[in-house]
FIKOLZA-1660 file (N, C-alpha, C; in steps of 0.1 Angstrom, whole numbers, plus 5000, padded with zeros to 4 digits):
% residues 103
   i   px   py   pz ch aa at
   1 4876 5074 5123  A  X  N
   1 4880 5059 5125  A  X CA
   1 4891 5054 5133  A  X  C
   2 4904 5067 5134  A  X  N
   2 4914 5064 5142  A  X CA
   2 4926 5056 5137  A  X  C
   3 4937 5059 5144  A  X  N
   3 4949 5049 5138  A  X CA
   3 4947 5034 5144  A  X  C
   4 4952 5027 5135  A  X  N
   4 4952 5012 5143  A  X CA
   4 4967 5010 5137  A  X  C
   5 4969 4995 5148  A  X  N
   5 4984 4989 5148  A  X CA
   5 4980 4981 5136  A  X  C
   6 4995 4983 5124  A  X  N
   6 4996 4973 5114  A  X CA
   6 5002 4963 5112  A  X  C
   7 5019 4970 5123  A  X  N
   7 5030 4959 5121  A  X CA
   7 5039 4960 5132  A  X  C
   8 5047 4956 5133  A  X  N
   8 5066 4965 5137  A  X CA
   8 5073 4970 5123  A  X  C
   9 5077 4979 5133  A  X  N
   9 5083 4990 5123  A  X CA
   9 5093 4982 5110  A  X  C
  10 5098 4974 5121  A  X  N
  10 5107 4963 5111  A  X CA
  10 5103 4950 5103  A  X  C
  11 5088 4951 5105  A  X  N
  11 5082 4936 5093  A  X CA
  11 5084 4940 5083  A  X  C
  12 5093 4952 5073  A  X  N
  12 5094 4951 5062  A  X CA
  12 5105 4959 5055  A  X  C
  13 5111 4949 5044  A  X  N
  13 5123 4954 5042  A  X CA
  13 5122 4964 5031  A  X  C
  14 5132 4970 5026  A  X  N
  14 5131 4981 5013  A  X CA
  14 5123 4970 4999  A  X  C
  15 5113 4977 4994  A  X  N
  15 5110 4967 4983  A  X CA
  15 5104 4959 4988  A  X  C
  16 5095 4958 4997  A  X  N
  16 5085 4950 5002  A  X CA
  16 5074 4954 5004  A  X  C
  17 5059 4946 5005  A  X  N
  17 5049 4948 5003  A  X CA
  17 5040 4936 5011  A  X  C
  18 5033 4943 5022  A  X  N
  18 5021 4923 5030  A  X CA
  18 5010 4933 5031  A  X  C
  19 5000 4923 5029  A  X  N
  19 4986 4929 5031  A  X CA
  19 4982 4926 5045  A  X  C
  20 4970 4932 5048  A  X  N
  20 4969 4934 5063  A  X CA
  20 4954 4938 5059  A  X  C
  21 4947 4933 5072  A  X  N
  21 4927 4941 5067  A  X CA
  21 4933 4945 5079  A  X  C
  22 4922 4960 5079  A  X  N
  22 4917 4973 5092  A  X CA
  22 4903 4967 5090  A  X  C
  23 4898 4967 5101  A  X  N
  23 4879 4968 5102  A  X CA
  23 4876 4963 5086  A  X  C
  24 4881 4954 5082  A  X  N
  24 4872 4948 5074  A  X CA
  24 4879 4950 5056  A  X  C
  25 4891 4964 5057  A  X  N
  25 4894 4971 5047  A  X CA
  25 4908 4965 5043  A  X  C
  26 4909 4957 5032  A  X  N
  26 4925 4952 5028  A  X CA
  26 4932 4963 5023  A  X  C
  27 4943 4964 5035  A  X  N
  27 4954 4973 5027  A  X CA
  27 4969 4969 5027  A  X  C
  28 4974 4971 5013  A  X  N
  28 4986 4970 5014  A  X CA
  28 4994 4979 5015  A  X  C
  29 5004 4971 5025  A  X  N
  29 5015 4978 5033  A  X CA
  29 5027 4980 5028  A  X  C
  30 5034 4990 5022  A  X  N
  30 5050 4987 5018  A  X CA
  30 5054 4997 5022  A  X  C
  31 5070 4996 5018  A  X  N
  31 5084 5002 5021  A  X CA
  31 5090 5006 5004  A  X  C
  32 5092 5017 5002  A  X  N
  32 5100 5023 4995  A  X CA
  32 5108 5031 4998  A  X  C
  33 5126 5031 4990  A  X  N
  33 5129 5040 4998  A  X CA
  33 5132 5043 5012  A  X  C
  34 5128 5032 5017  A  X  N
  34 5131 5035 5034  A  X CA
  34 5121 5044 5041  A  X  C
  35 5113 5045 5035  A  X  N
  35 5094 5051 5035  A  X CA
  35 5083 5041 5036  A  X  C
  36 5075 5041 5045  A  X  N
  36 5061 5035 5049  A  X CA
  36 5051 5040 5043  A  X  C
  37 5046 5031 5034  A  X  N
  37 5031 5037 5023  A  X CA
  37 5021 5023 5029  A  X  C
  38 5012 5033 5029  A  X  N
  38 4995 5021 5031  A  X CA
  38 4985 5028 5018  A  X  C
  39 4982 5015 5016  A  X  N
  39 4973 5017 5003  A  X CA
  39 4963 5007 4999  A  X  C
  40 4951 5012 4995  A  X  N
  40 4939 5004 4993  A  X CA
  40 4944 4989 4984  A  X  C
  41 4943 4976 4991  A  X  N
  41 4951 4965 4985  A  X CA
  41 4946 4961 4971  A  X  C
  42 4935 4966 4967  A  X  N
  42 4929 4961 4951  A  X CA
  42 4934 4967 4942  A  X  C
  43 4938 4963 4932  A  X  N
  43 4938 4967 4920  A  X CA
  43 4925 4974 4910  A  X  C
  44 4925 4991 4908  A  X  N
  44 4914 4990 4903  A  X CA
  44 4909 4990 4891  A  X  C
  45 4921 4978 4884  A  X  N
  45 4915 4973 4872  A  X CA
  45 4908 4964 4870  A  X  C
  46 4911 4955 4882  A  X  N
  46 4909 4943 4881  A  X CA
  46 4911 4932 4891  A  X  C
  47 4902 4924 4895  A  X  N
  47 4909 4921 4909  A  X CA
  47 4921 4910 4913  A  X  C
  48 4932 4923 4922  A  X  N
  48 4945 4913 4920  A  X CA
  48 4942 4923 4934  A  X  C
  49 4953 4911 4947  A  X  N
  49 4963 4920 4959  A  X CA
  49 4972 4926 4950  A  X  C
  50 4971 4938 4955  A  X  N
  50 4990 4952 4948  A  X CA
  50 4999 4945 4963  A  X  C
  51 4995 4936 4970  A  X  N
  51 5005 4932 4979  A  X CA
  51 5012 4926 4971  A  X  C
  52 5007 4913 4961  A  X  N
  52 5016 4908 4956  A  X CA
  52 5026 4909 4946  A  X  C
  53 5020 4921 4943  A  X  N
  53 5027 4932 4932  A  X CA
  53 5043 4931 4937  A  X  C
  54 5049 4942 4928  A  X  N
  54 5064 4943 4930  A  X CA
  54 5066 4959 4932  A  X  C
  55 5072 4964 4942  A  X  N
  55 5075 4976 4950  A  X CA
  55 5091 4980 4946  A  X  C
  56 5093 4990 4939  A  X  N
  56 5101 4997 4932  A  X CA
  56 5094 5016 4930  A  X  C
  57 5113 5018 4932  A  X  N
  57 5109 5034 4928  A  X CA
  57 5097 5040 4931  A  X  C
  58 5094 5041 4942  A  X  N
  58 5083 5048 4946  A  X CA
  58 5067 5044 4941  A  X  C
  59 5068 5035 4936  A  X  N
  59 5056 5025 4929  A  X CA
  59 5055 5014 4928  A  X  C
  60 5038 5004 4930  A  X  N
  60 5038 4997 4934  A  X CA
  60 5030 4989 4921  A  X  C
  61 5036 4977 4918  A  X  N
  61 5033 4971 4903  A  X CA
  61 5018 4960 4908  A  X  C
  62 5009 4959 4902  A  X  N
  62 5001 4950 4905  A  X CA
  62 5008 4940 4900  A  X  C
  63 5004 4924 4900  A  X  N
  63 5010 4917 4902  A  X CA
  63 5001 4907 4886  A  X  C
  64 4993 4913 4883  A  X  N
  64 4979 4908 4866  A  X CA
  64 4979 4912 4855  A  X  C
  65 4982 4924 4856  A  X  N
  65 4988 4931 4840  A  X CA
  65 4992 4947 4841  A  X  C
  66 5008 4944 4853  A  X  N
  66 5016 4950 4852  A  X CA
  66 5016 4967 4851  A  X  C
  67 5003 4968 4858  A  X  N
  67 4996 4980 4859  A  X CA
  67 5004 4989 4872  A  X  C
  68 5009 5000 4872  A  X  N
  68 5019 5009 4888  A  X CA
  68 5007 5018 4889  A  X  C
  69 5009 5019 4904  A  X  N
  69 5002 5028 4910  A  X CA
  69 5014 5037 4915  A  X  C
  70 5015 5053 4920  A  X  N
  70 5027 5060 4929  A  X CA
  70 5020 5054 4942  A  X  C
  71 5029 5052 4950  A  X  N
  71 5026 5050 4966  A  X CA
  71 5025 5060 4972  A  X  C
  72 5028 5070 4969  A  X  N
  72 5024 5086 4977  A  X CA
  72 5008 5087 4973  A  X  C
  73 5009 5091 4957  A  X  N
  73 4992 5099 4956  A  X CA
  73 4982 5087 4953  A  X  C
  74 4992 5075 4949  A  X  N
  74 4977 5066 4949  A  X CA
  74 4974 5066 4930  A  X  C
  75 4977 5073 4921  A  X  N
  75 4977 5079 4906  A  X CA
  75 4987 5068 4903  A  X  C
  76 4975 5063 4893  A  X  N
  76 4979 5055 4883  A  X CA
  76 4994 5056 4868  A  X  C
  77 4999 5050 4870  A  X  N
  77 5010 5056 4863  A  X CA
  77 5017 5050 4848  A  X  C
  78 5003 5042 4845  A  X  N
  78 5005 5033 4835  A  X CA
  78 4994 5020 4828  A  X  C
  79 4996 5019 4815  A  X  N
  79 4982 5010 4816  A  X CA
  79 4982 4998 4820  A  X  C
  80 4975 4988 4824  A  X  N
  80 4957 4994 4817  A  X CA
  80 4956 5000 4828  A  X  C
  81 4957 4998 4840  A  X  N
  81 4950 5013 4855  A  X CA
  81 4943 5024 4844  A  X  C
  82 4937 5030 4853  A  X  N
  82 4932 5045 4846  A  X CA
  82 4927 5050 4863  A  X  C
  83 4922 5048 4872  A  X  N
  83 4914 5050 4880  A  X CA
  83 4931 5051 4892  A  X  C
  84 4931 5062 4903  A  X  N
  84 4938 5056 4915  A  X CA
  84 4934 5047 4925  A  X  C
  85 4941 5045 4934  A  X  N
  85 4941 5033 4942  A  X CA
  85 4940 5044 4954  A  X  C
  86 4932 5042 4964  A  X  N
  86 4932 5050 4977  A  X CA
  86 4944 5050 4983  A  X  C
  87 4948 5057 4992  A  X  N
  87 4956 5058 5000  A  X CA
  87 4955 5062 5014  A  X  C
  88 4964 5053 5025  A  X  N
  88 4963 5057 5035  A  X CA
  88 4973 5066 5047  A  X  C
  89 4968 5075 5057  A  X  N
  89 4980 5077 5065  A  X CA
  89 4985 5066 5076  A  X  C
  90 5002 5070 5071  A  X  N
  90 5011 5060 5080  A  X CA
  90 5019 5069 5088  A  X  C
  91 5019 5062 5104  A  X  N
  91 5030 5064 5114  A  X CA
  91 5038 5057 5122  A  X  C
  92 5050 5056 5126  A  X  N
  92 5057 5044 5134  A  X CA
  92 5059 5055 5151  A  X  C
  93 5054 5051 5158  A  X  N
  93 5054 5052 5171  A  X CA
  93 5064 5035 5177  A  X  C
  94 5069 5040 5190  A  X  N
  94 5074 5031 5198  A  X CA
  94 5073 5014 5189  A  X  C
  95 5080 5018 5179  A  X  N
  95 5086 5005 5169  A  X CA
  95 5076 5000 5161  A  X  C
  96 5063 5002 5163  A  X  N
  96 5050 5002 5153  A  X CA
  96 5046 5006 5142  A  X  C
  97 5038 4999 5136  A  X  N
  97 5031 5012 5126  A  X CA
  97 5019 5011 5124  A  X  C
  98 5017 5023 5124  A  X  N
  98 5000 5024 5124  A  X CA
  98 4993 5029 5111  A  X  C
  99 4981 5024 5109  A  X  N
  99 4974 5035 5100  A  X CA
  99 4963 5042 5103  A  X  C
 100 4959 5050 5100  A  X  N
 100 4946 5058 5099  A  X CA
 100 4937 5050 5084  A  X  C
 101 4923 5052 5089  A  X  N
 101 4916 5051 5081  A  X CA
 101 4905 5062 5073  A  X  C
 102 4906 5067 5083  A  X  N
 102 4897 5081 5075  A  X CA
 102 4886 5081 5079  A  X  C
 103 4876 5086 5079  A  X  N
 103 4861 5089 5071  A  X CA
 103 4861 5078 5062  A  X  C
% end
């Protein structure tokens, strides 16, 4: 599916997340510790947008029940979430952020 431009490289401050849609896929784009991350924007526990959650220390917290996911791996870190969230590759080029959807 290739790389898709989703934002300017300076669109996010550290600790922020925004929701974007790429080819119908809801994606949360986050910056934590100076690094950009992209993951599926729906919590695996219950319908909630992760981009509305809290980003800190390499994690994103679901705004609904405070379950947390690792931004690098998508792994669940605390209850009530038990299923990982899908992550996507991210790169920056020429001041733009790109996300790869994969297969």
